[in-house]
Each structure stands twice: as structure tokens, then as C-alpha cells.
C-alpha positions as CSV (number, residue, x, y, z in Angstrom):
1,M,146.8,-78.1,-98.1
2,A,147.5,-75.0,-95.3
3,R,144.6,-74.1,-93.2
4,G,143.7,-70.3,-93.3
5,Y,140.7,-68.2,-92.7
6,D,139.7,-67.9,-96.6
7,N,139.9,-71.7,-97.0
8,S,138.2,-72.6,-93.5
9,V,134.7,-73.9,-93.7
10,F,132.8,-74.6,-90.7
11,I,130.4,-77.8,-90.7
12,N,127.5,-76.9,-88.5
13,C,125.2,-80.2,-88.3
14,P,124.0,-83.0,-86.4
15,F,126.9,-85.5,-85.6
16,D,124.6,-88.7,-84.8
17,S,124.5,-92.3,-86.8
18,T,121.5,-91.0,-89.0
19,Y,123.0,-88.4,-90.3
20,R,126.3,-89.7,-90.4
21,P,126.4,-90.6,-94.2
22,L,125.9,-87.0,-94.9
23,F,128.5,-85.7,-93.0
24,E,131.1,-87.7,-94.2
25,A,130.0,-86.8,-97.7
26,V,129.9,-83.3,-97.0
27,T,133.2,-83.4,-95.2
28,F,134.6,-85.1,-98.3
29,A,133.2,-82.8,-100.8
30,V,134.5,-79.7,-98.9
31,Y,138.2,-81.4,-99.3
32,D,137.6,-82.2,-102.6
33,C,137.0,-78.6,-103.5
34,G,140.3,-77.8,-102.4
35,F,138.7,-76.2,-99.1
36,Y,139.5,-77.2,-95.3
37,P,136.7,-78.6,-93.2
38,R,136.2,-77.4,-89.6
39,C,133.7,-78.5,-87.0
40,A,133.4,-78.9,-83.2
41,L,134.4,-82.5,-83.3
42,E,138.0,-81.9,-84.6
43,V,139.6,-81.4,-80.7
44,D,138.4,-83.6,-78.2
45,D,139.4,-81.2,-75.0
46,S,137.3,-81.5,-71.8
47,S,138.8,-79.0,-70.7
48,Q,137.6,-76.2,-73.3
49,V,134.0,-75.4,-72.9
50,R,132.2,-76.7,-76.0
51,I,130.5,-73.0,-77.0
52,E,134.2,-71.4,-76.3
53,K,135.4,-74.1,-79.4
54,I,132.4,-73.4,-81.4
55,N,133.3,-69.3,-81.2
56,A,136.9,-70.1,-82.0
57,I,136.1,-72.1,-85.2
58,V,133.4,-69.8,-86.4
59,R,136.0,-66.7,-85.6
60,Q,138.6,-68.7,-87.9
61,S,136.1,-69.9,-90.8
62,R,135.3,-67.4,-93.6
63,L,132.7,-69.8,-95.0
64,A,130.0,-72.4,-93.4
65,I,127.7,-75.2,-94.5
66,H,124.9,-74.9,-91.6
67,D,122.1,-78.1,-91.9
68,V,119.0,-77.2,-90.0
69,S,117.1,-80.1,-90.6
70,R,117.1,-82.2,-87.7
71,T,113.7,-80.5,-86.1
72,Q,112.1,-83.7,-85.0
73,L,111.6,-84.4,-81.0
74,D,114.1,-86.4,-79.1
75,K,112.3,-89.7,-78.2
76,G,113.6,-89.3,-74.7
77,T,113.1,-85.6,-74.2
78,R,110.5,-84.4,-76.3
79,L,112.3,-81.8,-77.2
80,P,114.0,-80.7,-80.4
81,R,117.7,-80.0,-80.8
82,F,119.0,-76.4,-80.8
83,N,122.6,-76.8,-81.3
84,M,122.2,-76.0,-84.8
85,P,120.6,-72.9,-85.3
86,L,122.4,-71.7,-82.2
87,E,125.6,-71.9,-84.3
88,L,124.1,-70.9,-87.0
89,G,123.3,-67.5,-85.1
90,I,126.4,-67.3,-83.7
91,F,128.0,-67.3,-87.6
92,L,125.4,-64.4,-88.5
93,G,126.5,-62.7,-85.5
94,A,130.1,-62.7,-85.8
95,K,129.2,-61.5,-89.6
96,A,126.9,-58.6,-88.7
97,F,129.3,-57.5,-85.8
98,G,132.7,-58.5,-86.2
99,G,135.4,-56.6,-87.5
100,A,136.0,-56.5,-91.6
101,E,137.5,-59.7,-91.9
102,Q,134.5,-61.4,-90.1
103,K,131.9,-59.1,-92.4
104,R,133.4,-61.2,-95.3
105,K,131.7,-64.4,-94.0
106,V,129.6,-66.4,-96.1
107,A,127.1,-69.1,-95.4
108,I,124.9,-71.6,-96.8
109,I,121.7,-73.4,-95.1
110,L,120.7,-76.7,-95.9
111,D,117.5,-78.4,-95.0
112,T,115.7,-81.4,-96.4
113,E,113.4,-79.2,-98.0
114,Q,114.1,-75.7,-99.3
115,Y,111.2,-73.8,-97.8
116,R,110.5,-76.0,-94.7
117,Y,112.4,-73.6,-92.5
118,Q,109.7,-71.2,-93.0
119,K,107.6,-73.1,-90.5
120,Y,109.9,-73.2,-87.3
121,I,112.9,-70.7,-87.9
122,S,111.2,-68.1,-90.2
123,D,113.9,-65.0,-89.0
124,I,116.6,-67.0,-91.8
125,A,114.3,-65.7,-94.6
126,G,116.7,-64.1,-97.3
127,Q,119.5,-66.0,-96.6
128,D,120.9,-68.8,-98.8
129,I,118.9,-72.2,-98.0
130,R,119.2,-75.1,-100.4
131,S,117.4,-78.6,-99.9
132,H,119.6,-81.9,-100.1
133,G,116.3,-84.1,-99.6
134,G,118.4,-86.2,-97.1
135,K,120.4,-87.8,-100.0
136,V,124.0,-87.6,-100.2
137,D,124.6,-87.1,-103.7
138,E,122.3,-84.0,-103.5
139,A,124.2,-82.4,-100.4
140,I,127.3,-82.9,-102.4
141,K,126.1,-81.2,-105.2
142,V,124.7,-78.6,-103.4
143,V,128.1,-78.3,-101.2
144,R,130.3,-78.2,-104.3
145,N,128.2,-75.4,-105.8
146,F,128.5,-73.1,-103.0
147,L,132.1,-73.5,-102.8
148,S,132.4,-72.9,-106.8
149,S,130.9,-69.7,-105.7
150,H,133.3,-68.7,-103.4
151,A,136.9,-70.4,-104.9
152,P,139.7,-68.1,-106.0
153,A,138.8,-66.4,-109.5
154,D,141.4,-68.8,-111.2
155,V,140.2,-71.7,-109.6
156,L,137.7,-74.2,-111.7
157,L,136.2,-76.8,-109.3
158,P,135.2,-80.3,-110.4
159,G,131.6,-80.9,-111.2
160,G,129.1,-82.7,-108.8
161,E,129.0,-85.9,-110.6
162,M,132.7,-86.4,-110.6
163,I,133.0,-85.4,-106.8
164,I,130.2,-88.0,-106.1
165,T,131.9,-90.8,-108.1
166,R,135.0,-89.9,-106.6
167,Y,133.2,-90.1,-102.9
168,H,131.6,-93.6,-103.5
169,G,135.0,-94.9,-104.4
170,F,136.5,-93.7,-101.3
171,R,133.4,-95.0,-99.2
172,S,133.7,-98.6,-100.8
173,E,137.3,-98.7,-99.6
174,L,137.0,-97.7,-96.3
175,P,135.8,-100.6,-94.6
176,K,138.9,-102.6,-95.8
177,V,141.4,-100.0,-94.7
178,C,139.8,-99.5,-91.5
179,A,139.4,-103.5,-91.0
180,D,143.3,-103.8,-91.5
181,L,143.6,-101.1,-88.7
182,A,141.1,-103.1,-86.5
183,L,139.1,-100.0,-86.5
184,D,135.0,-99.4,-86.8
185,P,134.0,-97.1,-89.8
186,A,130.9,-96.0,-87.8
187,D,132.8,-95.0,-85.2
188,L,135.7,-93.1,-86.4
189,T,136.5,-89.8,-85.0
190,F,136.9,-86.7,-87.2
191,G,140.5,-86.9,-87.1
192,D,140.5,-90.4,-88.3
193,L,137.9,-89.6,-91.3
194,T,139.7,-86.8,-92.3
195,R,143.2,-88.2,-92.0
196,F,141.5,-91.1,-94.3
197,I,139.7,-88.7,-96.6
198,R,143.3,-86.8,-97.4
199,G,145.2,-90.2,-97.7
200,W,142.9,-91.2,-100.4
201,M,143.1,-88.1,-102.1
202,E,146.9,-88.5,-102.1
203,A,146.5,-91.8,-103.6
204,N,143.4,-90.6,-106.0
205,P,144.6,-87.3,-107.3
206,L,141.9,-85.2,-109.0
207,L,142.9,-85.1,-112.7
208,L,141.3,-82.3,-114.4
209,P,141.8,-81.6,-118.5
210,L,144.4,-79.8,-119.6
211,D,144.0,-76.5,-121.2
212,P,143.8,-77.0,-124.8
213,P,147.0,-75.8,-126.8
214,A,146.9,-72.3,-128.2
């Protein structure tokens, strides 16, 4: 798959171990729908300021998935995390003030409950906000439906249930693949994860029904 502006999907979400299952599922779903996932973890470059990295990925991505569900206070600092709302704001700003290509941007916003955002970030009212309920399968369905709306007109994406089945198949095989390479599935880098996903998809191609005879 060649990465380009139209098929790049910026994933803006928490990266901690609690959210990890959702992050992996969303990344898999983006790939299985024929799109290219992008996130701040894709380049490990200490010489690059993080916000510059985010700006570059936003500029290069027409689509985005923003999860603003992480609103609870940090146990240590007693403060909430603002990275996800900040990156959402950068994306919306690029769409509003950028050139013609940037104005084509489209995003979906995820939360654990569809209208919970009204209590802490009401300015995003009117955006496309969907609930995943903290469940992997629901997140896959939501992502699939979003990408289906923005796929090329001649492309029919597989249904959410099919992608869910394929994701759990991938996830069941991942521990053995990692064990063979002395890797811990919980500590995979984004590059490791995406290489494993692409490798699994090459070995398990998505077979769609053939068109009926004329």
C-alpha cells in the first residue's frame, strides 16, 4: 500500500497500557479497510520536537480518528491529560485555515459515551462523535463505518463483524510470533505492531465475494 494524503489516517489517542487493546484494534481496522494509520509513535526521533512531529502528520493526513475519552485525573499529578484535545484542535485548525487540500480533511471523534464530551469540551458540538464504550469490537465497527464513508466510490469495505473476526485471529497468533522473536506483545513499538499486522494480512488476504455473473 502506497501511503498518500488521501489514505492516511491520523490516530490521536492515549498510548498507555490501559488503552493499548483499543489502540491495536483501531490500527488493525484502519489497515484492514485499506487505509494507512499514522500516529506520533511512528518515528522515534529525539531531535524532533513532538509538536512538530504532530504538525507534520496532521498536514499529511486527510482523515483522523480522535479519542477524547481519557479525561480522568492522573493519580500522581491529579491533573487530566490534554494531549488528545490539543491534537484534535490542531487538526480542526488545519482544516479551517489551511489551503484547499487541508480543507478536505475529515475526522471522527470517539468517546466512551456519545454525549459525555458536553461536560468537558462542549466546543466540539456538531462534530461527528461516536461511542465505543471502551470495547474493542465496538471501536472496530465505528472506525470501519467512518472509513467506509470516505473510501473511493468504487470500493466496498468488509463489514465490521468480518474485521472483528480477522482482528481476533491476528491477536490470537501474535503471542507466538512475538515469542519466536523474543518480543513482549505488550511492549511492541508502533513499527513492530504495524509490520506484524501487514505480515498477517499478507498471509491472510481479505477475500470478498465475487460479483455475480451478468
